[in-house]
N, C-alpha and C positions, 0 to 999 in steps of 0.2 A: 489585116496587117497589125503589127504590133506598135507601129510608130504613130498611128493616127486614132483618134477618137471622134465620135459625133458629138456636136454641142449644138445647143439650141438656146439662143439669147434673143430676148425681147423686153420691151418696157411694159410694165404692168402697173395698174393703180395701186396706190399705197395701201388701201383697204384690202385688195386681193393679196398683196404681199404680207400683211399682217396676218390674214387668214391662213395662208400657207405656212407661215413660220410656226403658227400654233398647232398645226397638224404634222409637222416635220419629225423625223427622228430626232431624239434627244441624246447627247447634247447638241446644241445648234453649233455649227462650225463658226468660230469667230476668228477673223483674220484682217490684217490690213493689207491692201494691195498697192503695190508701187509700180510704176512704169519706168522701164529703163531702156534706152536705145543704145544698141552695140552692133557694129558692122552692118548698118543699115537695116537691121532687124528690131522689131520691138518685143521686149521681154517683159512678161508680167511676173513680178516677184510677190509671192504670198507669205506674209510673215504671220503665223498662227498664234493664237491667244487662248487662254482657258485651259482645257485639258490637253489642248495639242500645243501649248506653249513651248517654244523652242525650236519648232519644226519650220523651216523655210523652204519653200519650193519655187523653182523658176520655171517658167513656160514660155515657150516661143511658137508663134503661129507661122507656119511654112506654107509656101505655094505647093510644094510637093515633097513627098517623102524622101526623095533623092537629093533634095536641095542641099548644098554645102552650108555647113554652119561651124562658125568659129565661135565656141563657147566663151563667155566671160571668164575671167580667172576665178571669180567666187564659185562657179559651178563646180561642185566636188564629185558627183557621179550621175550617171543617167538612170532615171527611174520609171521612164515611160513603160506602161504596161504592168507595173508592180502594183496590184490591187491594193495593198496595205496603205498606199498613198492616195487612194480615191476617197472622195469626201464621205460617202456612204460607209466605207470601212474605217475612216477616222472617228465616226460616231460610235462605231461597234467596239473598236480597239484603238483608243486614243494614243497618241505619241507618248503620253506621260506613262503609260502601261508598258511600253515596249521594253523588253529585257527584264521585265519584272514577272515574278511568279504570281499570277491573279489569284491563287489560293493562299497567299501569304508566305 
């Protein structure tokens, strides 16, 4: 389905994190995450930095895909399923390059 994606989250030792960061795709995604509660739901607001500066994405975890959601006023458009917003794609085609001709 288009509205859900698998996520895996776990704590790891700092040495393992450093190793993984060294072998990750470059540039590393830099962002500040804010937590915002709205209509009894927890929203994660990611404010990107570096080559993705200016991009802000809001994400909410739902119990089911058909759960009713009242979006906060600052949410401008739905981007779920749009691959250009995936972290992997942001390393290959950073937000700072959108709308620009990569050949100059």
